[in-house]
C-alpha positions as CSV (number, residue, x, y, z in Angstrom):
1,M,140.6,97.5,110.9
2,R,137.2,98.2,112.6
3,K,134.2,96.9,110.7
4,A,131.6,99.4,109.6
5,D,128.4,99.3,111.7
6,K,125.9,97.5,109.6
7,T,122.9,99.0,111.4
8,I,124.1,102.6,110.7
9,I,124.7,101.7,107.1
10,S,121.3,100.1,106.8
11,L,119.6,103.1,108.3
12,L,121.4,105.5,105.9
13,V,120.4,103.3,103.0
14,A,116.8,103.3,104.2
15,L,116.9,107.1,104.5
16,V,118.3,107.5,100.9
17,L,115.5,105.2,99.6
18,L,112.8,107.1,101.5
19,L,114.0,110.4,100.2
20,A,114.7,109.3,96.7
21,T,111.2,107.7,96.2
22,S,109.3,110.6,97.8
23,P,108.5,112.4,94.6
24,V,106.8,109.3,93.0
25,L,105.0,107.9,96.1
26,P,101.2,108.4,96.2
27,K,100.1,110.9,98.7
28,W,98.2,108.4,100.8
29,F,101.2,106.1,101.0
30,S,103.7,108.8,101.9
31,F,101.3,109.9,104.6
32,L,101.1,106.3,105.9
33,I,104.9,106.1,106.0
34,A,105.1,109.5,107.8
35,I,102.7,108.5,110.5
36,S,104.4,105.1,110.8
37,L,107.8,106.8,111.3
38,A,106.3,109.1,113.9
39,E,104.7,106.2,115.8
40,G,107.9,104.2,115.4
41,L,109.7,106.9,117.4
42,V,107.3,106.3,120.3
43,T,107.7,102.6,119.9
44,L,111.5,103.0,119.9
45,G,111.1,104.6,123.3
46,L,109.3,101.6,124.5
47,V,112.2,99.4,123.3
48,V,114.5,101.6,125.4
49,L,112.4,100.8,128.5
50,K,111.8,97.1,127.6
51,R,115.6,96.5,127.4
52,A,115.7,97.6,131.0
53,G,112.8,95.3,132.0
54,L,110.1,98.0,132.0
55,I,106.8,98.1,130.0
56,S,104.9,101.3,129.7
57,F,101.2,101.4,128.9
58,G,101.2,105.2,129.0
59,Q,103.5,106.5,126.3
60,G,100.5,108.2,124.9
61,L,101.0,110.8,127.6
62,Y,104.2,112.2,125.9
63,Y,102.9,111.5,122.4
64,C,99.9,113.7,123.2
65,L,102.1,116.3,125.0
66,G,104.3,116.6,122.0
67,G,101.4,117.0,119.6
68,Y,99.6,119.6,121.9
69,A,102.8,121.5,122.5
70,V,103.1,122.0,118.7
71,G,99.4,122.9,118.3
72,I,99.2,125.3,121.3
73,V,102.4,127.1,120.5
74,G,101.5,127.4,116.9
75,Q,97.9,128.5,117.4
76,Y,98.4,130.8,120.4
77,G,102.1,131.7,120.2
78,G,102.1,132.5,116.5
79,I,105.2,130.3,115.9
80,S,105.3,128.3,112.7
81,N,109.0,127.4,112.5
82,A,109.1,123.6,112.5
83,L,112.3,123.4,114.4
84,A,111.1,125.8,117.1
85,L,107.9,123.8,117.5
86,I,109.8,120.6,117.8
87,L,112.0,122.1,120.4
88,C,108.9,123.2,122.4
89,A,107.6,119.6,122.2
90,L,110.9,118.2,123.5
91,V,111.1,120.7,126.3
92,V,107.5,120.0,127.5
93,G,108.1,116.2,127.2
94,G,111.4,116.5,129.0
95,L,110.1,118.6,131.9
96,V,107.1,116.4,132.5
97,S,109.0,113.2,132.3
98,A,111.7,114.6,134.6
99,L,109.0,115.2,137.3
100,V,106.9,112.1,136.7
101,G,109.9,109.9,136.4
102,L,110.9,110.7,140.0
103,L,107.9,108.8,141.1
104,L,107.6,106.1,138.4
105,C,111.3,104.9,138.6
106,R,110.7,103.7,142.1
107,Y,108.3,101.0,140.8
108,R,108.8,97.9,138.7
109,D,106.7,95.4,136.8
110,I,102.9,95.9,136.7
111,F,103.0,98.8,139.1
112,F,105.2,100.8,136.7
113,A,103.0,99.8,133.8
114,M,99.7,100.8,135.5
115,L,101.1,104.1,136.9
116,T,102.2,105.2,133.4
117,L,98.7,104.3,132.2
118,A,97.1,106.4,135.0
119,F,99.1,109.5,134.1
120,S,98.2,109.2,130.5
121,M,94.5,108.9,131.3
122,I,94.7,111.9,133.6
123,L,96.0,114.0,130.7
124,Y,93.2,112.6,128.5
125,G,90.6,113.6,131.0
126,V,92.0,117.1,131.4
127,L,92.1,117.7,127.6
128,A,88.7,116.2,126.9
129,N,87.2,118.6,129.4
130,T,89.0,121.7,128.2
131,A,86.7,123.6,125.9
132,S,89.3,126.2,124.9
133,L,91.4,123.4,123.3
134,G,88.4,121.8,121.5
135,S,87.5,119.2,124.1
136,T,87.2,115.8,122.5
137,D,87.4,117.2,119.0
138,G,90.8,118.8,119.4
139,F,92.0,121.5,117.1
140,G,94.1,122.1,114.0
141,V,97.8,122.6,113.7
142,V,99.2,125.6,111.8
143,P,101.2,124.8,108.6
144,I,104.9,124.7,109.4
145,G,107.7,126.8,107.9
146,F,111.4,127.1,108.2
147,F,112.9,130.5,109.2
148,G,110.4,132.5,107.2
149,W,110.0,130.1,104.3
150,H,106.5,128.6,104.1
151,P,106.0,125.8,101.6
152,A,103.0,126.1,99.2
153,S,100.0,124.0,100.3
154,Q,100.5,121.5,97.5
155,R,104.2,121.0,98.6
156,L,103.6,121.0,102.4
157,G,102.9,117.3,102.6
158,L,106.2,116.4,100.8
159,V,108.2,118.8,103.1
160,V,106.7,117.3,106.2
161,Y,107.4,113.8,104.9
162,L,111.1,114.6,104.2
163,L,111.4,116.2,107.7
164,I,109.9,113.2,109.4
165,C,112.2,110.8,107.5
166,V,115.4,112.7,108.4
167,L,114.4,113.1,112.1
168,A,113.2,109.5,112.5
169,V,116.3,107.9,111.0
170,G,118.6,110.4,112.8
171,S,116.9,109.5,116.1
172,A,117.3,105.8,115.4
173,M,121.0,106.3,114.8
174,L,121.4,108.1,118.1
175,V,119.5,105.4,120.0
176,H,121.6,102.7,118.4
177,R,124.8,104.5,119.6
178,Y,123.3,104.7,123.0
179,F,122.5,101.0,123.1
180,S,126.2,100.3,122.1
181,A,127.5,102.5,125.0
182,G,127.9,101.5,128.6
183,M,124.6,103.1,129.7
184,G,122.7,101.2,127.1
185,W,124.2,97.8,128.2
186,A,123.5,98.8,131.9
187,G,119.8,98.6,131.2
188,E,120.0,95.0,130.1
189,A,122.1,94.2,133.2
190,I,119.3,95.8,135.4
191,R,116.7,93.7,133.6
192,E,118.7,90.5,134.4
193,N,119.7,91.2,138.0
194,E,119.2,94.7,139.5
195,I,120.8,93.7,142.8
196,R,124.1,92.8,141.2
197,V,124.1,96.1,139.4
198,E,123.8,97.8,142.8
199,Y,126.7,95.8,144.1
200,L,128.8,97.2,141.3
201,G,128.2,100.7,142.7
202,I,125.8,101.7,140.0
203,S,122.4,103.2,140.8
204,P,119.7,101.3,138.8
205,Q,117.2,104.0,139.7
206,K,119.3,106.7,138.1
207,I,119.8,104.7,134.9
208,L,116.1,103.9,134.7
209,Y,115.3,107.5,135.3
210,F,117.5,108.5,132.4
211,K,115.9,105.9,130.2
212,Y,112.5,107.0,131.1
213,I,113.3,110.6,130.0
214,V,114.8,109.3,126.7
215,A,111.7,107.3,126.0
216,A,109.5,110.3,126.8
217,L,111.6,112.6,124.5
218,L,111.2,110.1,121.6
219,A,107.4,109.9,122.2
220,A,107.1,113.7,122.4
221,L,109.1,114.0,119.1
222,G,106.8,111.4,117.6
223,G,103.7,113.3,118.7
224,A,105.0,116.6,117.2
225,L,105.8,114.9,113.9
226,A,102.4,113.2,113.8
227,A,100.8,116.5,114.4
228,F,102.7,118.0,111.5
229,A,101.6,115.1,109.2
230,S,97.9,115.0,110.2
231,G,97.5,118.8,110.8
232,H,95.3,118.0,113.9
233,V,95.6,117.0,117.5
234,D,93.0,115.6,119.9
235,P,92.8,114.0,123.3
236,N,92.7,110.5,121.8
237,M,96.5,110.8,121.4
238,A,96.7,110.2,125.2
239,Y,93.9,107.6,125.4
240,W,94.8,104.1,126.7
241,T,94.1,102.5,123.3
242,T,96.7,104.7,121.7
243,S,99.3,103.6,124.2
244,G,98.2,100.0,123.6
245,D,98.8,100.4,119.9
246,F,102.4,101.4,120.6
247,V,102.9,98.2,122.7
248,F,101.3,96.2,119.9
249,M,103.8,97.8,117.4
250,M,106.7,96.9,119.7
251,L,105.5,93.3,120.0
252,L,105.0,93.1,116.2
253,G,108.4,94.4,115.3
254,G,110.5,93.2,118.2
255,S,113.2,94.9,120.2
256,A,116.5,93.4,118.9
257,N,117.3,96.3,116.6
258,V,116.4,100.0,116.4
259,A,114.8,99.5,113.0
260,A,112.4,96.9,114.4
261,P,110.0,99.4,116.0
262,F,109.6,101.3,112.7
263,I,108.9,98.1,110.8
264,G,106.3,97.1,113.5
265,A,104.7,100.5,113.2
266,F,104.5,100.4,109.4
267,I,103.1,96.9,109.3
268,F,100.6,97.8,112.0
269,E,99.4,100.9,110.1
270,V,99.2,98.9,106.8
271,I,97.1,96.2,108.5
272,R,94.8,98.7,110.2
273,T,94.4,100.8,107.1
274,F,93.4,97.9,104.8
275,A,91.4,96.0,107.5
276,F,89.4,99.2,108.2
277,D,88.9,99.7,104.4
278,F,87.7,96.1,103.6
279,V,86.1,95.1,107.0
280,P,85.3,98.3,108.8
281,Y,83.2,96.7,111.5
282,T,85.6,93.9,112.4
283,W,89.0,95.5,111.8
284,H,89.8,95.2,115.6
285,M,89.4,91.5,115.3
286,I,91.9,91.4,112.5
287,L,94.4,93.2,114.6
288,G,93.7,90.9,117.5
289,I,94.3,87.8,115.3
290,V,97.6,89.2,114.1
291,L,98.7,89.9,117.7
292,L,97.7,86.4,118.7
293,L,99.7,84.8,115.9
294,I,102.8,86.9,116.7
295,I,102.7,85.9,120.4
296,L,102.2,82.2,119.6
297,F,104.6,81.8,116.7
298,Q,107.0,84.7,116.7
299,P,107.2,86.0,120.3
300,N,110.4,88.0,119.7
301,G,108.8,90.0,116.9
302,L,109.2,90.0,113.1
303,W,112.8,91.3,113.4
304,A,113.9,88.0,115.0
305,L,112.5,86.2,112.0
306,F,114.3,88.5,109.6
307,S,117.5,88.1,111.6
308,K,117.2,84.3,111.6
309,L,116.7,84.2,107.8
310,S,119.7,86.5,107.3
311,K,121.9,84.2,109.4
312,K,120.7,81.1,107.6
313,K,121.5,82.7,104.2
314,A,124.9,83.8,105.4
315,G,125.6,80.2,106.5
316,V,124.6,78.8,103.1
317,V,126.9,81.2,101.3
């Protein structure tokens, strides 16, 4: 008899807990979780690339595109249906990544990383100098609805939170299934020895191209959901520090499991929130110290520590 997939079960349990506790969570904490889940989707895309041996310093490009797609279509297109707005964000992210990926997937290592950063900064420059889109201030996002139903303002935050929880966990399940399939394992084979993969008659460039688009779609979805949660978009979503934050989250959580990026994003947001609250002028230093400790003592991320403790406990039992 085939064993149940523990990751899928764990994700479902996490979703049930997130949904069940939503009515009693403080608004600030539910907002923090919602933003963490949205950013976790972007970080999950980084994990998809990392498992194939690629590191992107420009995922803010698609995070920003997803957010601005939602904002522009809502403001100027008069569309408030959440699912339609998400679809627009995915279409924009998919089309841009399909074009940009044709160039980027020819490169590896630092060249790939810096080119992704360059494209992200180009978008930042364009948006920061576009007065009709609010320049550096950005603009607001219209309140979402569902097929004609518009939640009351006092309930909107809860509805957005529930939507983000469902989409984040659902996306994590799909990526987990992808990692378990042949295409998912092919990425790790490319990371270890790309030439041998070519000898097997498989095109590494096509596989990496597909992974790049998957990572972009996850980032665009994350940007759209972050826009729903915050109700605002601005060019800083594409700035290099935002992309750096996503890399930080990936290093913090690890890449051994699809849940790890979300854990890394949540811990990152908790540290940043409280560090900024208690030491507003040195909170960057706090984040730097945390990153240094992770690299020195837990280079595989916090998920590796959790996995190690679980195995040790299972051995004792």
